[in-house]
N, C-alpha and C positions, 0 to 999 in steps of 0.2 A: 105865187110871185113870179114875175117874168124872169127867166134865166135860172131859177132855182126851184127844184121840185122835191117833194117828199114821197119816196116810194111807199107802197102799202105792204110790201113783203121784203124778204131778205135775199132776193136773187141777185142783187147788184152791189154786194158789199165790197169794200176795198180790200186789197191784200194786206196781210199782217205778218209780222215776224214769227217764224215757226216756234221760237223758244218761249213765247209768251204763255203764261199759265192762264188758261181760259176758265173763268168762273161762271160765265153764262154765255151761251152761244147765240141765242136770239132773245133779246137784244145782246149785242156783243159787249162783254165786259171782261177785261183781262188785265193782268199785271205782269211785270217782268220778274225774273229771279231777283232776290233781294241784293245780290252782289252787283247788279246793274246800277244801284243807287249809291255806289261808293265814289262816283265822279261828281264834281260840283254841278256841272250842267248835264242834265239827263238827255241822252240821245232820243230823238223823236221816236224811233222804232221801239224804244224801251220805256216810253212814257205811258203810264197806265191809260187804258181805254175805258171810259164810262159813258154808256149810252142807254137811252130809254126807248129806242125804236130803231127802225131802219135808217141807214145813213143817207142824208139828202144828196141829190145829184145836181151839179151845175151844168145846165144845158147851154147857156150863153152868158158868159161873164160880162159882156158889153151891155146886156139888158138888165143885169142884176142891180138892184138899188135897195136902200133901206128907207122906210118911211118913218118920219118923226112927227108925232102929233099929240093929241090929248089936250091938256090944259096949257096950250101955248098960243101966242098971237100969230106966229108965222110958221105954220106947219110946212114941211117940205119933204121931198124925196131926194136922197143923195146917192150918187153912184160911186162905184169903187174908184173911178178915176178922180172924182172930186175929193173923196176921202184921202187919197194918196197925195193930193196937192196940199193938204194941211200939214203943219209941222209934224215930223215923225219923231217918236220917242221910243227908246229901247228901255224896257224895265225887266230886270231879273226878278222873277217871283216864283214862289213855290205854290203849286196847286195841290190840294189834297182832298180826296173824297172823305166826307164825314164818317163813312163806314170803314175807314182804314183800321185794320186790326179787329174787324168784326168777328172773324173766325175764332179768335182767342176768347172774345166775350161770350160767344155762343157755347163754349165748352163749360161755362159756369151755369148758364140757363139758356135755353134756346131763344134766339131772337129772329126777327124777320128781316130779310134783305139779302143782297148778294154777299157771299162769303169772301172776304178779303183777308189776305195775310198782311204783311207790313209794307207792301209796295204799291198801295193805291195812292201814291204821292210821287211828285217829280218836280224838278227845278229847271226852268227854261228861261231863255231870253226872248221876251215877247216884243214885237215891233208893231207900231201902229199910231193912230191919232188919239190924243187924249179926249175923253168924253167931254170934259169941260170946254174944250175948244169947239167941239161939234154942237154942243147945246147953245153956244153963243149964236150959232147960225139961226136958231129959232127964237132968239130974243131973251135967253136966260143967261144972266151975267154970272161970272165966277163968284164963288163963295156965297151962294144963294141957298137959303133953306126953304123958300117958298116962291113959286113962280107968280108973275103978276095976276094970273087967273086962279091961283090957289093950289097949284100942284105941289106936293111935298115928297113925292116918290117918283123914281124913274123905273118903269117896267120894261124888261127886255123880253121879247117874244120871238121864239124860234120858228122855223118852218117845218120841223120834224113832227112826227105823229107818235103820241104816247098813249099807251093803254090806260095809264092812270088819269089822263085828261080825256078819257073816252074818245080817243082818236084825234084829239086836238093837239096843239103844239105845247112844248115845254115853255115855261115862263117863270120869271122871278123878278124881284125888284130890290133896289137899294134906296136909302134916303137921298133926297135931292142934294142935301148939304154935302154928302160924300161924293156924289157924282160931279158937282161943280167945284170941288176943291182940287186944284191942280196937284197939290202935294199928296193927295190920295192915289194918284197915278192910275186911275181907272182908264183902261184903254179900249178902243175898238181896234182889235189886233188883226193884222193880215199876215204877219210873219211869226215864225217860231224857230228859234236858234238860227236866225239869219236866212231862213228859207220860207217860201210861201207855205202857209198852212196846208196840211193835207186834210183829206176828208174826215178822218176820224177825229181830228182836233178842231174842226169848225170851219173849214174852207167854204166860202171865201172870206168870211168875216165873223169874228166872235168877240164877246166881251171878256175882258180880264179884270177881275176885281181883286186886287192883291190884299192879302191879310185876312181873308174870310174863307169859309168853306167853299170847295169847288162848285157846289150846287148853284151858286149865284153867278158864275161865269158862263153865261149862256152862249151856246154855239149856234152856228148857221143862222145868224141874225136876220130876222125879217122886219120887225117893227120895234120902235122905241116909243113908249107912250108916257107922257107926264100925267100922273094921276094923283088924286087927293089922298087916298089911303093906300096902305101896303097892298101889293099884288095878292089877289084872292085865289091864285092857282093852287093846285094840289100840293106841289112841292114847297110852297110857302106856308100853307095852312094845315095840311094833313100829313106832313112828313118833315124830317130834319128839324125836330124839336127835341130838346133834352128834358127827360123826365126822371124822377128818382126811382130807385129799385122797387118801391112799393106799388107803382102804377103798372097795371096790366091792361090787356085789351078789353076787359070787362068794365073797368072803371076810368078809362082814359078820358080826359077832357081837353081836347086840342086847344080850346080857347084860353086855357089857363097858362099857356106858355107862349113866349114870343118866338118868332122864326129865328133859328140859329143863324148867326152871321159870322162871328169870330171863329177862327181856327179852333181845333180842339185844345183850348187853354182853360184851365180852371183857376179862378181867383177865389180863394177861401176867405174873402172879406166877410164881415159880420152880416151885412144886409143880404147878400146872396145866400149865405149859409142859413139864415133864419127863414128865407123864402123856401129853401129846400125842405127845411123842417116842417113848415106849414103844409107843404104838399105831401110830405110823408104822413102827417096826421089827417089831412083832408085833401085827397087828390083832386077834388073839384074846386078847390079854393082859387081865388084870383090873386093878382099881385099884392104883395105885402108891403106896406109903406111905413106905418108908425107903430111904436110899441110903448107900453107903459111899464116902468120898473118902479113899484111903489107909487110915490107922488112926485117924483123928480124927473126933470129933463136930463137926459144923459148924453154927454159928448164923448164919443168913442174915437180915439185915435189908434189906428192900426197900421202896422207895417207888415203886410201879408205877402207871402210868397205865392206867385202864380207859376204854373208849370205847363210846359207844352208837351207835345208827344215826342218821344225819342224811341229809336229802334236800333238794335244791333243788326248790321247787314253782312258782316264778315263771317258769321256763324249761323248755322241752322238752329231751330228751336231745340233739337237734340242733335249733337254733333260729336265727332270723334277727332281728336287732335293728336299730333305726334309729340313726343317728349321735347321740351325746349320752350322757346318763347312763342307766345300766341298773340296775334293781332286782334284787338277788339276795336271795331270801327263801325260807324253808322251815321245817322242824321238826327238832328233835333230841330223842331220848329215851334215857334210861339206866335200866336196871331196878333193882328193889329199893329204890326211893325215893331213889336217889342223885341228886344235883344235877348239872347240866351246868356244868363249870368254864368252858368257853369253846367257841365255835364259830369255827373258823379258815376263812378263805376265801382262795383263790388265783385270780387272773385271768390267770396266765401259765403254766398247766399244772403248778404246784407248785414253781416256782423260788423264789417269795417268797410270804409269807403275812401276812394282817392279821386282826384280830379283828372279828367282826360284833357288832352290838347284839343283846341278848337280852331277851325279855319274856315274861310270861304274861298275866295279866288286865290289861285297861285300858291296855295299852302302858306299864306301869310298868317301868322298868329292872330287870332280874333279877339277883339275887345268889345264888349257889348255897347260901350258908349262912344265908339269911334264913328264919327260922322261920315266916313268913307265906306262904311259897311253897306251891303245890299240889304236894306232894312226889311224887304218883303221876302227874302230868301232864307232857305234853311241854313243851318250851320253843321258842318261835318265835324265829327270827333274821331279821335284815334288814340290808342295807347297800346304799347307792346309790353306784355307781362308774362311772368311764369304763373301757371295756374296749378292748383292741386290736382291730384290724379283723377278725382271725380268731384265736380262741384256745380253750383249754379252761378252763372254770371249775370249781373243785373246792370241796367243803364237807366238813369233818370236825369231829366233836364229841368233846370230851375231858372226862373227870372223873378224879379222883385217889383212889387207895386206898393206904393204908399197910398193910404186912403184916410179920409176923415169923414165920419158919419154922424150926423146930428139926428138924434131920435126924439121926436116930439111926443108930448103927452097924449095918450089915447086910452080910453077905458077898455081893458081886456080882462075878462074874468081871471082870477088868480090861478085857478086850476089849469086853465088853458095856457097862461103864461108859463107856469111851472113846466108844462109839457114842452113848450118851446125851448125853455132853458135846458131841460134834460136832453132833448134831442140835439141841441147845439153842442153841449158838452160831449156827447157821444161822437158827433161828427168831427169835432176838433180832435178828440182823443184818437179817433180812427185814422184821420188823415194827417195829423200833426203839422198842418200848414205846409206840407210838401206833397209831392206827387204821390197818389195813393199806392200803397204797397200791393194791394190785391184788386183784381178787376171787379170783385163783388161790390166795392164801394161806388163804382161808376156804372154798374150794369144798368141798362135801360132796354125797354122792349124793342127798340129799333136798332140797337147795337151801334150807336154812333158815339163819337168822341171818347174812344178808349184811351185814356191818358195814364193808365196804370203802369207801374214799372214793367219794362220789357225784360224778360228773363229767358236765358238759354241754358240748357244743361249740356255739360261737356264731360267726356271721358277720354282718358288716354288711349290711343290706338293700340299700344302694347298690351293694355289690360284686356282689350277685346280679343286680341290674338291668343293670349293665354287662356281666356275663358272658353275659347273654341277648340282648345286641344283635347 
């Protein structure tokens, strides 16, 4: 692309803050110390770095442009100056790597991927043009699910070089109905926290797709293509998909699962639970649609709890505290613009629970149904308590989803159905319709979407001193 090039080696990497924890040097992947996440807006220097190849270089910003084509009537190339002339929007949104808390999951059983602690996540104010406005320039109206030429997905293609794409660029897609919905707040962003994007975060232009995993917010944008089917790139088809614990690298069937879009949020509604059960019984099975219970059509009304990922950032996984009050603070996120109903804290290993205070901007108390909330952003929680001399502190976040599922009559052998039912009861009993207590319940071979309870162990510092005498 004119003005933007992708190096083939790592000799021209940008400078980074020395306090970052480096999880992979080439390509560079790093996260801050977890205490950096205790402020509502994450400083750019301490925002996690997730890369799949050498960082692209801008040679001439005046020549840089993005091409928009595919199934459109009016393809075009648009420059940065033209993008900046479009209405500018600021969106506060949390980005999170799907592999956040992977290291914890790997302690249960080994998984593949970059090892992340709890800080592969950050919250920033992104500035740029709405994608819905940009797509109107090529003849696609707002609130459109299909373009006049049959396009149903919007593919974002970077300029970088990824080994997973055999040296080709990183790419991902979202549905056209999401891209053309102004309320979805999908941006072509050129600012982060009020400043021009830096190279690590996608300079000169990147996509921000709020409410979904960070893998869909493509950096160093080269092309936008309107396509009929979902992007066929590696990171859409052979990665970032959620499988049950029974699936391993010998029996995995990538086609059996959709590309993960939402944040790490689990909805334990019946349909998804039964789908998981089917995959547990037969990992190569496809989507599950209809079930038969004897000879009746079953109407199931469920009020299920969904849960996001929460993490304690004021304490290490194993920490020593002085006698007196202890601050327990951290973040909670739920995908799709859902609010956080509550954050529960236990200081006795899960025997009893109490609710933490929640806030977003300006330490104003947070209510999940407040229309003034930053719906795409995390919620910070905090509580100050006395803790026992030695204990396990736990945090879990909860939001609520109501659902009605109509199950149509289909013929399924009785023994198979009984297996579904048994597995379903086991899953419900294990998860109890709240955030899984143990990581084993959500373990998967790629180590993504770890939404299990976050636990830290604490001991009184005075005990340590006595034990060392």
